[in-house]
SEDREN-305313 format. One record per residue (C-alpha): residue number from 0; y, z, x. Coordinates in nm, 3 decimals. Example, Ala and Ser with C-alpha at 12.3 -4.5 7.8 and 13.67 -1.06 7.14 Angstrom:
<sites>
SITE  resi  c2  c3  c1
SITE  0  -0.450  0.780  1.230
SITE  1  -0.106  0.714  1.367
</sites>
This chain:
<sites>
SITE  resi  c2  c3  c1
SITE  0  -1.647  4.306  -1.749
SITE  1  -1.363  4.387  -1.989
SITE  2  -1.006  4.454  -1.894
SITE  3  -1.036  4.831  -1.943
SITE  4  -1.311  4.851  -1.680
SITE  5  -1.086  4.653  -1.447
SITE  6  -0.793  4.884  -1.511
SITE  7  -0.590  4.606  -1.674
SITE  8  -0.332  4.668  -1.944
SITE  9  -0.333  4.300  -2.040
SITE  10  -0.614  4.049  -1.979
SITE  11  -0.564  3.678  -1.898
SITE  12  -0.564  3.569  -2.264
SITE  13  -0.359  3.860  -2.399
SITE  14  -0.014  3.779  -2.529
SITE  15  0.288  3.972  -2.410
SITE  16  0.639  3.929  -2.548
SITE  17  0.852  3.654  -2.403
SITE  18  1.104  3.910  -2.276
SITE  19  0.834  4.112  -2.099
SITE  20  0.659  3.805  -1.963
SITE  21  0.990  3.681  -1.823
SITE  22  1.051  4.012  -1.648
SITE  23  0.696  4.032  -1.512
SITE  24  0.702  3.668  -1.405
SITE  25  1.013  3.737  -1.197
SITE  26  0.830  4.033  -1.045
SITE  27  0.555  3.800  -0.918
SITE  28  0.815  3.564  -0.773
SITE  29  0.994  3.848  -0.594
SITE  30  0.668  3.977  -0.447
SITE  31  0.585  3.636  -0.294
SITE  32  0.751  3.527  0.031
SITE  33  0.743  3.161  -0.078
SITE  34  1.060  3.076  0.111
SITE  35  0.923  3.176  0.454
SITE  36  0.693  2.876  0.522
SITE  37  0.956  2.612  0.425
SITE  38  1.222  2.787  0.636
SITE  39  0.991  2.799  0.940
SITE  40  0.902  2.434  0.892
SITE  41  1.264  2.330  0.847
SITE  42  1.352  2.505  1.172
SITE  43  1.075  2.324  1.363
SITE  44  1.198  1.991  1.225
SITE  45  1.561  2.072  1.324
SITE  46  1.680  1.996  0.971
SITE  47  2.049  2.004  0.884
SITE  48  2.173  2.274  0.646
SITE  49  2.173  2.027  0.356
SITE  50  1.818  1.913  0.438
SITE  51  1.700  2.272  0.473
SITE  52  1.848  2.362  0.134
SITE  53  1.685  2.058  -0.026
SITE  54  1.352  2.141  0.137
SITE  55  1.362  2.496  0.001
SITE  56  1.465  2.375  -0.346
SITE  57  1.182  2.122  -0.354
SITE  58  0.931  2.390  -0.251
SITE  59  1.043  2.618  -0.536
SITE  60  1.026  2.341  -0.795
SITE  61  0.683  2.225  -0.674
SITE  62  0.555  2.585  -0.680
SITE  63  0.678  2.621  -1.037
SITE  64  0.520  2.300  -1.163
SITE  65  0.196  2.373  -0.975
SITE  66  0.176  2.727  -1.115
SITE  67  0.214  2.605  -1.473
SITE  68  -0.036  2.322  -1.422
SITE  69  -0.301  2.554  -1.278
SITE  70  -0.252  2.843  -1.519
SITE  71  -0.208  2.647  -1.841
SITE  72  -0.406  2.326  -1.798
SITE  73  -0.647  2.316  -1.502
SITE  74  -0.781  2.637  -1.344
SITE  75  -0.684  2.831  -1.659
SITE  76  -0.673  3.157  -1.464
SITE  77  -0.353  3.346  -1.378
SITE  78  -0.286  3.158  -1.054
SITE  79  0.045  3.111  -0.876
SITE  80  0.105  2.824  -0.635
SITE  81  0.327  2.842  -0.330
SITE  82  0.393  2.672  0.006
SITE  83  0.113  2.723  0.258
SITE  84  0.159  2.829  0.620
SITE  85  -0.146  2.629  0.733
SITE  86  0.027  2.287  0.766
SITE  87  0.327  2.415  0.967
SITE  88  0.204  2.294  1.306
SITE  89  0.058  1.970  1.168
SITE  90  0.381  1.877  0.987
SITE  91  0.585  1.933  1.304
SITE  92  0.334  1.740  1.519
SITE  93  0.308  1.437  1.290
SITE  94  0.687  1.437  1.235
SITE  95  0.767  1.429  1.607
SITE  96  0.487  1.184  1.692
SITE  97  0.612  0.931  1.438
SITE  98  0.978  0.899  1.518
SITE  99  1.120  1.239  1.431
SITE  100  1.446  1.184  1.242
SITE  101  1.374  0.809  1.250
SITE  102  1.088  0.789  1.002
SITE  103  0.883  1.096  1.092
SITE  104  0.924  1.258  0.752
SITE  105  0.813  0.940  0.573
SITE  106  0.484  0.950  0.766
SITE  107  0.436  1.320  0.686
SITE  108  0.494  1.266  0.314
SITE  109  0.275  0.952  0.302
SITE  110  -0.013  1.142  0.462
SITE  111  0.033  1.433  0.223
SITE  112  0.016  1.198  -0.075
SITE  113  -0.315  1.048  0.040
SITE  114  -0.466  1.390  0.114
SITE  115  -0.367  1.528  -0.226
SITE  116  -0.522  1.229  -0.404
SITE  117  -0.849  1.296  -0.218
SITE  118  -0.848  1.652  -0.358
SITE  119  -0.808  1.512  -0.710
SITE  120  -1.102  1.275  -0.653
SITE  121  -1.312  1.568  -0.524
SITE  122  -1.257  1.750  -0.854
SITE  123  -1.294  1.449  -1.086
SITE  124  -1.627  1.355  -0.924
SITE  125  -1.766  1.706  -0.982
SITE  126  -1.861  1.742  -0.615
SITE  127  -1.644  2.049  -0.555
SITE  128  -1.830  2.272  -0.802
SITE  129  -2.165  2.175  -0.648
SITE  130  -2.038  2.268  -0.303
SITE  131  -1.919  2.609  -0.429
SITE  132  -2.247  2.685  -0.609
SITE  133  -2.446  2.597  -0.297
SITE  134  -2.235  2.765  -0.032
SITE  135  -2.048  3.053  -0.198
SITE  136  -2.267  3.312  -0.377
SITE  137  -2.116  3.646  -0.482
SITE  138  -2.167  3.818  -0.145
SITE  139  -1.978  3.538  0.032
SITE  140  -1.705  3.546  -0.232
SITE  141  -1.660  3.922  -0.197
SITE  142  -1.647  3.890  0.182
SITE  143  -1.385  3.617  0.159
SITE  144  -1.167  3.834  -0.068
SITE  145  -1.196  4.122  0.181
SITE  146  -1.097  3.888  0.466
SITE  147  -0.799  3.763  0.265
SITE  148  -0.657  4.115  0.236
SITE  149  -0.730  4.198  0.600
SITE  150  -0.577  3.877  0.731
SITE  151  -0.252  3.928  0.538
SITE  152  -0.198  4.292  0.635
SITE  153  -0.097  4.246  1.004
SITE  154  0.157  3.983  0.900
SITE  155  0.296  4.212  0.631
SITE  156  0.350  4.483  0.893
SITE  157  0.445  4.280  1.203
SITE  158  0.638  3.983  1.063
SITE  159  0.817  4.180  0.794
SITE  160  0.869  4.518  0.958
SITE  161  0.794  4.570  1.328
SITE  162  0.902  4.225  1.454
SITE  163  1.148  4.133  1.178
SITE  164  1.452  4.152  1.404
SITE  165  1.717  4.420  1.433
SITE  166  1.646  4.786  1.492
SITE  167  1.277  4.854  1.435
SITE  168  1.346  5.213  1.330
SITE  169  1.580  5.088  1.059
SITE  170  1.318  4.838  0.946
SITE  171  1.056  5.113  0.921
SITE  172  1.288  5.334  0.716
SITE  173  1.365  5.049  0.472
SITE  174  0.998  4.948  0.439
SITE  175  0.883  5.310  0.402
SITE  176  1.150  5.377  0.137
SITE  177  1.045  5.068  -0.058
SITE  178  0.675  5.157  -0.039
SITE  179  0.745  5.521  -0.131
SITE  180  0.934  5.420  -0.446
SITE  181  0.652  5.186  -0.544
SITE  182  0.389  5.456  -0.492
SITE  183  0.602  5.710  -0.682
SITE  184  0.622  5.473  -0.979
SITE  185  0.244  5.423  -0.971
SITE  186  0.177  5.798  -0.940
SITE  187  0.406  5.876  -1.233
SITE  188  0.236  5.604  -1.439
SITE  189  -0.096  5.785  -1.380
SITE  190  0.037  6.138  -1.430
SITE  191  0.260  6.067  -1.729
SITE  192  0.066  5.859  -1.986
SITE  193  0.382  5.793  -2.191
SITE  194  0.536  5.609  -1.896
SITE  195  0.219  5.423  -1.790
SITE  196  0.309  5.080  -1.928
SITE  197  0.673  5.084  -1.822
SITE  198  0.622  5.216  -1.469
SITE  199  0.296  5.040  -1.382
SITE  200  0.403  4.692  -1.487
SITE  201  0.748  4.721  -1.328
SITE  202  0.660  4.921  -1.015
SITE  203  0.711  4.626  -0.778
SITE  204  1.053  4.526  -0.915
SITE  205  1.165  4.891  -0.910
SITE  206  1.054  4.915  -0.545
SITE  207  1.228  4.589  -0.449
SITE  208  1.553  4.698  -0.614
SITE  209  1.538  5.040  -0.445
SITE  210  1.455  4.880  -0.110
SITE  211  1.744  4.635  -0.144
SITE  212  1.984  4.922  -0.219
SITE  213  1.863  5.111  0.089
SITE  214  1.890  4.794  0.301
SITE  215  2.246  4.730  0.176
SITE  216  2.346  5.088  0.256
SITE  217  2.207  5.045  0.609
SITE  218  2.385  4.713  0.660
SITE  219  2.067  4.503  0.656
SITE  220  2.133  4.299  0.339
SITE  221  2.365  4.004  0.403
SITE  222  2.520  3.895  0.072
SITE  223  2.729  3.614  0.227
SITE  224  2.476  3.330  0.163
SITE  225  2.452  3.438  -0.202
SITE  226  2.830  3.432  -0.243
SITE  227  2.861  3.088  -0.084
SITE  228  2.570  2.924  -0.270
SITE  229  2.638  2.691  -0.563
SITE  230  2.518  2.792  -0.909
SITE  231  2.348  2.459  -0.978
SITE  232  2.224  2.190  -0.741
SITE  233  1.970  1.907  -0.750
SITE  234  1.736  1.861  -0.450
SITE  235  1.873  1.567  -0.251
SITE  236  1.603  1.503  0.009
SITE  237  1.291  1.385  -0.172
SITE  238  1.043  1.103  -0.101
SITE  239  1.298  0.868  -0.259
SITE  240  1.530  0.951  0.030
SITE  241  1.275  0.962  0.313
SITE  242  1.034  0.696  0.182
SITE  243  0.656  0.692  0.231
SITE  244  0.478  0.558  0.539
SITE  245  0.101  0.554  0.588
SITE  246  -0.054  0.608  0.931
SITE  247  -0.432  0.649  0.972
SITE  248  -0.419  0.915  1.249
SITE  249  -0.167  1.117  1.048
SITE  250  -0.375  1.081  0.730
SITE  251  -0.689  1.202  0.909
SITE  252  -0.495  1.499  1.043
SITE  253  -0.387  1.603  0.695
SITE  254  -0.732  1.547  0.548
SITE  255  -0.848  1.825  0.782
SITE  256  -0.547  2.035  0.679
SITE  257  -0.631  1.991  0.311
SITE  258  -0.990  2.097  0.370
SITE  259  -0.858  2.415  0.532
SITE  260  -0.618  2.463  0.239
SITE  261  -0.907  2.424  -0.005
SITE  262  -1.098  2.704  0.165
SITE  263  -0.787  2.922  0.158
SITE  264  -0.728  2.856  -0.213
SITE  265  -1.093  2.924  -0.295
SITE  266  -1.050  3.273  -0.150
SITE  267  -0.749  3.325  -0.377
SITE  268  -0.947  3.220  -0.685
SITE  269  -1.229  3.458  -0.593
SITE  270  -0.974  3.738  -0.552
SITE  271  -0.818  3.674  -0.893
SITE  272  -1.162  3.642  -1.054
SITE  273  -1.259  3.981  -0.912
SITE  274  -0.937  4.146  -1.028
SITE  275  -0.949  4.008  -1.382
SITE  276  -1.329  4.030  -1.428
SITE  277  -1.330  3.666  -1.542
SITE  278  -1.619  3.462  -1.401
SITE  279  -1.516  3.115  -1.281
SITE  280  -1.717  2.842  -1.456
SITE  281  -1.834  2.515  -1.302
SITE  282  -1.569  2.326  -1.501
SITE  283  -1.299  2.560  -1.377
SITE  284  -1.388  2.495  -1.012
SITE  285  -1.352  2.119  -1.062
SITE  286  -1.041  2.147  -1.277
SITE  287  -0.891  2.390  -1.025
SITE  288  -0.923  2.150  -0.734
SITE  289  -0.774  1.872  -0.948
SITE  290  -0.480  2.103  -1.022
SITE  291  -0.452  2.186  -0.653
SITE  292  -0.439  1.816  -0.567
SITE  293  -0.176  1.745  -0.831
SITE  294  0.034  2.041  -0.712
SITE  295  0.026  1.904  -0.357
SITE  296  0.100  1.550  -0.481
SITE  297  0.407  1.665  -0.674
SITE  298  0.521  1.868  -0.374
SITE  299  0.489  1.567  -0.142
SITE  300  0.684  1.342  -0.380
SITE  301  0.957  1.605  -0.400
SITE  302  0.969  1.612  -0.019
SITE  303  0.815  1.956  0.032
SITE  304  0.514  2.115  0.203
SITE  305  0.159  2.138  0.051
SITE  306  0.098  2.404  -0.214
SITE  307  -0.184  2.659  -0.223
SITE  308  -0.290  2.949  -0.445
SITE  309  -0.124  3.275  -0.334
SITE  310  -0.353  3.574  -0.279
SITE  311  -0.058  3.810  -0.316
SITE  312  -0.067  3.769  -0.693
SITE  313  -0.416  3.919  -0.721
SITE  314  -0.279  4.233  -0.558
SITE  315  0.024  4.232  -0.792
SITE  316  -0.210  4.210  -1.093
SITE  317  -0.415  4.504  -0.960
SITE  318  -0.102  4.714  -0.914
SITE  319  0.069  4.626  -1.245
SITE  320  -0.244  4.587  -1.462
SITE  321  -0.101  4.271  -1.619
SITE  322  -0.306  3.951  -1.585
SITE  323  -0.166  3.760  -1.884
SITE  324  -0.143  3.386  -1.822
SITE  325  0.184  3.387  -2.016
SITE  326  0.335  3.594  -1.732
SITE  327  0.227  3.335  -1.475
SITE  328  0.371  3.052  -1.681
SITE  329  0.696  3.253  -1.680
SITE  330  0.668  3.284  -1.300
SITE  331  0.638  2.905  -1.283
SITE  332  0.953  2.869  -1.493
SITE  333  1.135  3.116  -1.267
SITE  334  1.036  2.910  -0.963
SITE  335  1.190  2.600  -1.118
SITE  336  1.505  2.792  -1.212
SITE  337  1.529  2.906  -0.850
SITE  338  1.486  2.546  -0.738
SITE  339  1.788  2.432  -0.937
SITE  340  2.000  2.749  -0.913
SITE  341  2.138  2.784  -0.564
SITE  342  2.256  3.144  -0.600
SITE  343  1.921  3.273  -0.723
SITE  344  1.725  3.102  -0.447
SITE  345  1.981  3.226  -0.193
SITE  346  1.939  3.583  -0.323
SITE  347  1.560  3.563  -0.295
SITE  348  1.585  3.427  0.058
SITE  349  1.834  3.703  0.147
SITE  350  1.609  3.996  0.048
SITE  351  1.546  4.166  0.386
SITE  352  1.199  4.122  0.533
SITE  353  1.133  4.500  0.559
SITE  354  1.182  4.533  0.181
SITE  355  0.920  4.263  0.122
SITE  356  0.696  4.422  0.387
SITE  357  0.700  4.761  0.215
SITE  358  0.554  4.609  -0.102
SITE  359  0.345  4.341  0.067
SITE  360  0.147  4.585  0.283
SITE  361  0.026  4.784  -0.020
SITE  362  -0.066  4.463  -0.203
SITE  363  -0.276  4.347  0.096
SITE  364  -0.478  4.668  0.092
SITE  365  -0.538  4.631  -0.283
SITE  366  -0.671  4.277  -0.231
SITE  367  -0.906  4.396  0.046
SITE  368  -1.042  4.678  -0.172
SITE  369  -1.106  4.437  -0.457
SITE  370  -1.327  4.235  -0.223
SITE  371  -1.518  4.546  -0.119
SITE  372  -1.564  4.633  -0.486
SITE  373  -1.733  4.297  -0.546
SITE  374  -1.971  4.359  -0.254
SITE  375  -2.036  4.719  -0.360
SITE  376  -2.168  4.608  -0.699
SITE  377  -2.423  4.370  -0.548
SITE  378  -2.787  4.439  -0.465
SITE  379  -2.796  4.364  -0.094
SITE  380  -3.035  4.381  0.199
SITE  381  -2.995  4.492  0.561
SITE  382  -2.916  4.137  0.672
SITE  383  -2.614  4.138  0.439
SITE  384  -2.441  4.369  0.686
SITE  385  -2.399  4.072  0.919
SITE  386  -2.297  3.831  0.640
SITE  387  -2.015  4.075  0.558
SITE  388  -1.937  4.217  0.903
SITE  389  -1.919  3.909  1.128
SITE  390  -1.654  3.730  0.913
SITE  391  -1.442  4.047  0.914
SITE  392  -1.462  4.067  1.294
SITE  393  -1.374  3.697  1.334
SITE  394  -1.089  3.721  1.083
SITE  395  -0.930  4.005  1.276
SITE  396  -0.996  3.826  1.606
SITE  397  -0.802  3.522  1.484
SITE  398  -0.520  3.745  1.356
SITE  399  -0.492  3.917  1.695
SITE  400  -0.560  3.622  1.926
SITE  401  -0.270  3.573  2.175
SITE  402  -0.038  3.284  2.091
SITE  403  -0.091  3.144  2.443
SITE  404  -0.462  3.094  2.369
SITE  405  -0.378  2.915  2.044
SITE  406  -0.123  2.685  2.208
SITE  407  -0.372  2.583  2.480
SITE  408  -0.647  2.496  2.229
SITE  409  -0.708  2.139  2.101
SITE  410  -0.492  2.047  1.800
SITE  411  -0.773  2.065  1.543
SITE  412  -0.874  2.409  1.671
SITE  413  -0.512  2.519  1.641
SITE  414  -0.516  2.431  1.271
SITE  415  -0.820  2.653  1.220
SITE  416  -0.677  2.936  1.430
SITE  417  -0.364  2.917  1.215
SITE  418  -0.564  3.028  0.909
SITE  419  -0.767  3.348  0.957
SITE  420  -0.879  3.318  0.593
SITE  421  -1.043  2.985  0.670
SITE  422  -1.225  3.126  0.974
SITE  423  -1.345  3.420  0.766
SITE  424  -1.462  3.194  0.483
SITE  425  -1.643  2.946  0.707
SITE  426  -1.816  3.221  0.905
SITE  427  -1.923  3.399  0.583
SITE  428  -2.073  3.077  0.448
SITE  429  -2.256  3.002  0.775
SITE  430  -2.388  3.357  0.818
SITE  431  -2.520  3.354  0.462
SITE  432  -2.692  3.018  0.518
SITE  433  -2.852  3.137  0.841
SITE  434  -2.971  3.468  0.695
SITE  435  -3.027  3.384  0.328
SITE  436  -3.405  3.338  0.358
SITE  437  -3.469  3.677  0.514
SITE  438  -3.217  3.833  0.277
SITE  439  -3.399  3.706  -0.032
SITE  440  -3.734  3.822  0.101
SITE  441  -3.600  4.170  0.169
SITE  442  -3.444  4.198  -0.176
SITE  443  -3.764  4.082  -0.346
SITE  444  -3.976  4.328  -0.148
SITE  445  -3.744  4.617  -0.230
SITE  446  -3.739  4.534  -0.601
SITE  447  -4.118  4.526  -0.627
SITE  448  -4.166  4.851  -0.438
SITE  449  -4.082  5.090  -0.723
SITE  450  -4.193  5.396  -0.528
SITE  451  -3.990  5.307  -0.218
SITE  452  -3.719  5.547  -0.105
SITE  453  -3.512  5.256  0.023
SITE  454  -3.456  5.047  -0.291
SITE  455  -3.203  4.768  -0.306
SITE  456  -2.965  4.985  -0.509
SITE  457  -2.984  5.260  -0.251
SITE  458  -2.910  5.008  0.022
SITE  459  -2.608  4.891  -0.179
SITE  460  -2.478  5.244  -0.180
SITE  461  -2.479  5.292  -0.558
</sites>
């Protein structure tokens, strides 16, 4: 599938100017809430202000290095790395169980190092690609992409708008204004061909700027942290400061976490593959998991949380039509600049949640529709309804499950319940395994019955 059929202005291997790639790379960074997971984690660990700043800096730098590694050398798809929300509870639990401020962080980082090395071994051995080929055919991949978009949408609305603090009516006005500007830019790019490139590729930045102006006018943008932040600062709290300590129970805990992260990242890769029309080869699967392991290893050594591929970027690519790998390398460079430049990282962290939510919610819908597009183009049978439907139900169930139920569940179950994408992916894989035999038989029967009124293509809704 070429880039024109995918609605792309620039494909993964297309070159854009360095000025444009720098601008578009910043747009990806602004559309990602990479600072949220580290800030939540830092709060749970009761970090000092200096530790919290160092933690955030390390996360930015690790995201930048990981993004460049994956895009340029390993996965070789436009993929952006960022801190994952999945390990939040595990990091806090291991930290407190191993001395807290007296050595807890050393145990966390030591366990993260071991887990990341296991991911590298999984890719080097070639096992990962075999697992994907066996367990994740196209229908499962499309379902996972759909679940990714669905699982992110409630968070985009609740965490960033409805429950973001302050007056909810004000939050809705800011989010709606941001989304309206973004949609206006997209509509004009469709209606006015001369403005297509300019407005489509920059629609997200335009919306974020407009939303920030509205938020400032309504007193919701606090510029004080930006004014107080230093222009340049090195991260102080790395593994050299905390040290590394290895504990078997903690290592086993993070092995489970990394398996969950791997499932989450796989969904992101499927989403980007669907958006760009680039099929992922066997070598790319193995190289990708090596890159994932190295990203997490670098993050652990810097003293930050594990990295994962961000699904948000697939939605950004769909909206802007720009999938050039050069843009993602620029995003990686921007992440590192943010890691060393205190004022820039402070500005990004200060952008009000409703502004992010206004853009984020549209991006989530785009991701979901890309997954449905993958499924729509497949020849499916009646049993496929359950392969697609059950994971969607379970994904939404995990998103909506009361926090009291989660807190009362065993620790390992809590890790799974913390990642709706993982639940959706696992259930899609299992449903396909359980129903694959009958599915194949139905497809074969439909294909051979040329005079049948219920052909496979009709079932697929073509």
